[in-house]
C-alpha positions in Angstrom: 34.9 -2.0 -7.5 33.0 -3.9 -5.2 29.2 -5.0 -5.4 27.1 -5.7 -2.2 23.6 -7.1 -1.9 21.8 -4.6 0.4 18.5 -4.0 2.1 15.2 -5.8 1.9 16.9 -8.8 0.3 19.7 -9.3 2.9 16.9 -8.7 5.7 14.4 -11.2 4.5 17.2 -13.8 4.1 18.3 -13.5 7.7 14.5 -13.7 8.5 13.8 -17.1 6.6 11.4 -14.8 4.3 11.0 -15.4 0.4 13.3 -12.7 -1.5 11.1 -10.7 -3.9 13.6 -8.0 -5.2 17.5 -7.7 -5.1 19.3 -4.5 -5.1 23.1 -3.9 -4.9 25.3 -1.2 -4.0 28.4 -0.5 -6.0 31.6 0.8 -4.5 34.6 2.3 -6.2 33.2 2.9 -9.3 32.0 5.8 -11.4 29.2 6.3 -13.8 31.2 5.9 -16.9 32.6 2.4 -15.7 29.1 1.1 -15.1 28.0 2.2 -18.4 31.3 0.7 -20.2 30.1 -2.6 -18.4 27.2 -2.6 -20.2 24.6 -1.5 -17.4 22.1 1.1 -18.2 21.4 4.1 -16.2 17.9 4.9 -15.0 16.7 7.8 -12.5 17.3 11.3 -12.6 18.2 12.1 -8.5 21.3 9.7 -8.6 22.8 7.1 -10.4 20.9 3.7 -10.6 21.8 1.1 -13.3 19.9 -1.9 -14.5 22.3 -5.0 -14.8 22.5 -6.1 -18.6 21.3 -9.6 -18.0 19.3 -9.6 -14.6 17.9 -6.3 -14.9 18.4 -6.0 -11.1 19.2 -2.5 -9.7 22.7 -1.4 -8.9 23.3 1.8 -7.3 26.7 3.6 -6.8 27.4 3.9 -3.2 26.2 7.5 -1.9 26.2 10.2 0.8 23.5 12.6 1.3 23.3 15.9 2.4 19.9 17.8 3.4 19.6 20.9 1.3 16.2 21.8 1.4 12.7 20.9 3.1 10.8 17.8 2.3 11.3 14.4 0.9 13.3 15.3 -2.1 15.3 18.1 -0.8 18.9 16.2 -0.5 22.2 16.6 -2.4 23.9 13.2 -3.4 27.7 12.7 -3.8 28.7 9.5 -5.7 32.3 9.6 -5.4 34.3 6.5 -5.8 35.7 6.8 -2.6 32.3 6.5 -0.8 32.5 3.7 1.1 29.8 1.1 2.0 29.5 2.1 5.5 28.8 5.8 4.4 26.1 4.5 2.3 24.5 2.4 5.0 24.3 4.7 7.7 22.0 7.1 5.7 19.4 4.4 5.7 15.9 4.4 7.7 16.2 1.2 10.0 18.9 -1.1 11.0 17.5 -3.9 9.7 17.6 -2.4 6.1 21.1 -1.4 6.7 23.0 -4.9 6.4 25.0 -5.9 3.5 26.4 -8.8 2.0 29.4 -9.5 -0.1 30.6 -11.8 -2.9 31.5 -14.1 -0.7 28.6 -14.4 1.3 29.9 -12.3 4.4 27.6 -10.0 5.8 28.6 -6.5 6.6 26.5 -5.2 9.6 27.9 -1.9 11.1 25.1 -0.6 13.0 23.5 -3.7 14.7 20.9 -4.7 12.2 21.3 -8.8 12.7 20.8 -8.0 16.6 17.8 -6.1 15.9 16.3 -8.9 13.9 16.8 -11.0 16.6 15.4 -8.7 19.2 12.4 -7.9 16.9 13.4 -4.4 16.9 12.6 -1.7 14.2 15.1 1.0 15.3 16.6 4.0 13.3 20.4 3.9 12.0 21.6 7.5 12.8 20.1 10.9 13.3 19.9 11.3 9.4 16.7 9.4 9.9 15.3 12.9 10.9 16.1 14.5 7.5 13.4 12.5 5.6 9.8 12.6 6.7 8.7 10.0 4.7 10.4 7.7 7.0 7.8 8.0 9.5 5.3 6.5 7.1 7.7 3.7 6.3 8.3 2.7 9.7 4.5 2.5 10.1 4.5 0.3 7.1 7.1 -2.0 8.4 5.3 -2.1 11.7 2.4 -3.6 9.7 4.9 -5.7 7.8 6.5 -7.6 10.8 3.6 -7.2 13.4 5.6 -9.1 16.0 8.3 -6.4 15.8 8.3 -3.2 18.4 9.6 0.2 17.4 12.3 1.2 19.6 11.5 4.2 22.2 14.0 6.5 21.0 12.5 5.9 17.2 9.1 6.4 18.4 10.0 9.5 20.1 11.9 11.0 17.1 8.8 10.0 14.6 6.4 11.8 17.1 8.5 14.9 16.7 8.8 14.5 12.9 5.2 14.0 12.4 4.1 17.4 13.8 6.8 19.2 12.0 6.6 21.6 8.7 8.8 19.0 6.9 6.2 16.4 7.3 3.6 18.8 5.9 5.4 18.9 2.8 4.6 15.2 1.7 2.8 15.1 -1.0 -0.7 13.1 -1.0 0.7 10.7 -3.6 3.7 9.9 -1.3 1.3 9.3 1.7 -0.9 7.3 -0.7 2.1 5.1 -1.9 2.9 3.9 1.8 -0.4 3.4 2.8 -1.2 1.2 -0.4 1.9 -0.8 0.4 0.7 -1.4 3.9 -2.6 -3.0 2.3 -0.6 -5.8 0.7 0.1 -7.0 4.3 -2.2 -9.2 6.3 -2.4 -6.7 9.1 -2.7 -3.1 7.7 -4.6 -1.9 10.4 -1.5 -1.6 12.3 -0.2 1.2 10.1 -3.0 3.1 11.6 -2.3 2.1 14.8 1.1 3.8 14.8 -0.1 6.9 13.3 -2.7 7.1 16.1 0.3 6.3 18.7 2.0 9.0 17.2 -1.1 11.4 17.6 -1.5 12.1 14.2 -5.0 10.2 13.6 -7.8 11.4 15.9 -9.0 8.9 18.4 -12.5 8.8 16.7 -11.4 8.2 13.6 -8.9 5.5 14.6 -12.0 3.6 16.6 -13.6 3.5 13.5 -11.1 1.5 11.9 -11.8 -2.4 11.7 -9.4 -4.9 12.7 -8.7 -8.0 10.7 -6.0 -10.3 9.9 -6.7 -10.8 6.2 -5.6 -14.1 4.1 -2.7 -13.0 1.7 -4.4 -13.1 -1.2 -7.3 -10.6 -0.2 -7.4 -7.5 -2.5 -6.2 -4.1 -1.0 -9.7 -2.7 -2.0 -11.5 -5.1 0.0 -9.1 -4.7 3.2 -9.8 -0.7 3.0 -13.2 -1.1 2.7 -13.5 -3.4 5.5 -11.5 -1.6 7.8 -13.5 1.8 7.5 -16.7 1.5 9.0 -18.2 5.0 8.9 -18.3 8.1 6.5 -16.4 10.4 9.3 -13.6 7.8 8.9 -13.5 7.8 5.4 -13.6 11.6 4.8 -10.7 11.9 7.2 -8.8 9.2 5.6 -9.7 10.5 2.0 -8.7 13.9 3.2 -5.4 12.6 4.8 -4.3 10.2 1.8 -6.4 11.2 -1.0 -7.6 7.9 -2.0 -7.9 6.8 -5.6 -11.6 6.8 -7.2 -11.8 3.0 -7.1 -11.1 3.0 -3.6 -13.6 5.6 -2.9 -16.2 3.7 -5.0 -15.9 0.7 -3.4 -15.7 1.6 0.3 -18.8 4.1 -0.4 -20.6 1.2 -1.9 -20.0 -1.1 1.4 -20.7 1.7 3.7 -24.3 2.4 1.8 -25.0 -1.5 1.4 -24.1 -2.5 4.8 -27.6 -4.1 5.4 -27.2 -6.4 2.1 -23.8 -7.3 3.5 -25.8 -8.4 6.5 -27.6 -10.7 4.5 -30.8 -8.4 4.8 -31.5 -8.2 0.6 -34.1 -8.5 -2.0 -34.3 -7.8 -5.7 -34.5 -3.9 -5.4 -31.5 -4.0 -3.3 -29.3 -6.2 -5.2 -30.3 -4.2 -8.7 -29.2 -0.9 -6.8 -26.1 -2.3 -5.8 -25.0 -3.6 -9.2 -26.1 -0.2 -10.6 -23.9 1.7 -7.8 -21.1 -0.7 -8.8 -21.4 0.3 -12.5 -21.7 -3.4 -13.1 -23.7 -3.4 -16.4 -20.9 -2.0 -18.0 -17.6 -3.1 -15.9 -18.7 -6.5 -13.9 -15.1 -6.5 -12.2 -16.2 -4.9 -9.0 -18.4 -7.8 -8.0 -15.5 -9.6 -7.5 -14.4 -7.3 -5.1 -17.7 -7.1 -3.2 -17.7 -10.8 -3.0 -14.7 -10.9 -1.1 -16.1 -8.4 1.2 -19.0 -10.2 1.7 -17.0 -13.3 2.4 -15.5 -11.6 5.5 -19.3 -10.6 6.5 -20.1 -13.8 6.5 -22.0 -14.1 3.3 -20.1 -16.4 1.2 -22.8 -16.7 -1.6 -23.3 -13.2 -2.3 -20.9 -12.9 -5.4 -22.7 -15.8 -6.9 -25.9 -14.3 -6.2 -24.6 -10.9 -7.8 -23.3 -12.5 -11.0 -26.4 -14.4 -11.5 -28.8 -11.4 -10.9 -26.4 -9.3 -13.3 -27.0 -12.0 -16.1 -30.7 -12.0 -15.3 -31.0 -8.3 -15.5 -28.8 -8.1 -18.7 -31.6 -10.0 -20.4 -34.1 -7.2 -20.0 -33.4 -3.7 -22.2 -35.2 -1.2 -24.3 -35.7 -4.1 -27.0 -38.1 -5.9 -24.8 -40.4 -2.6 -24.7 -40.7 -1.6 -28.6 -43.6 0.3 -28.0 -42.5 2.4 -25.4 -40.7 5.8 -26.4 -37.2 6.4 -24.7 -37.6 8.4 -21.4 -38.5 8.2 -17.7 -41.1 5.7 -18.5 -39.1 3.3 -20.1 -36.5 3.7 -17.7 -39.1 2.7 -15.3 -40.5 -0.4 -17.1 -36.8 -1.6 -17.8 -36.0 -1.4 -14.0 -39.2 -3.1 -12.6 -38.6 -5.6 -15.3 -35.1 -6.2 -14.2 -36.5 -6.4 -10.6 -38.8 -9.3 -11.5 -36.1 -11.2 -13.0 -33.8 -10.9 -10.0 -36.8 -11.7 -7.8 -37.6 -14.8 -9.9 -34.0 -15.9 -9.4 -33.9 -15.3 -5.9 
């Protein structure tokens, strides 16, 4: 039984980056042996185990064989005779197919370290074609490492794969997961740029995507809202990725209230925004909108919105005890809130 550190942890160590997660591959072992050593098994498709002390993931070395269309159509073999090289050759990119043994020696049968030096994203083997999700993974890695380039042969394969039936079998959930991960990087527009280069995103849609280099701490909601500049682009991206409701809400309000984000606002437009953001029941979206405003050169807008919300909340039906519930009461509350905000401004 041998244990190897693999994947992103090895790659990031070689690149001098912080290591957040560590994954291990185990050769020469079995499910029963891992359980006997105190590991707990997780996952249904193939045996992955959690270390009893560190809770880090350990997977038995595996071979894969394509048996059906789609991302999940694989048969896995976990024989103790499976070698580390057998496991690594099934991985997506050479930079992710490097291992490190317990003595600190690197095992790099497919040239990953050279590709790190060359800043190149290159597929490991023809098995790359068998998993359509890898097209989006490479798009995401290009966004993660913007100074890398995708090898020409890999790009050509991706261009073929993205128009295959297999790619169309990917669920919207899978597509969204890759986009969401890309939104955690500082240059998420590159994710869309690669998809445009692959002739998947139409030119008018790509032209409606803003280019930003975001600060690391910027919320993913803010990033996507800032990047999408018109309703047509939002409709296309939502159709392709099925955006979650919170993303839809923020993007739609960013498009609707573009004048306010340009510094053109009054008490009524501020009240309308607070209502549209559902801030009276849940003010959390004000922070996200405030973050968007900072990128739009309106750094004081969040403080204004927070103060306006406090002022507006002082007005309720209790201020009009003689008015019966109905449209007239709603109008009186609205006008009083506008006046309260106007006084504040």
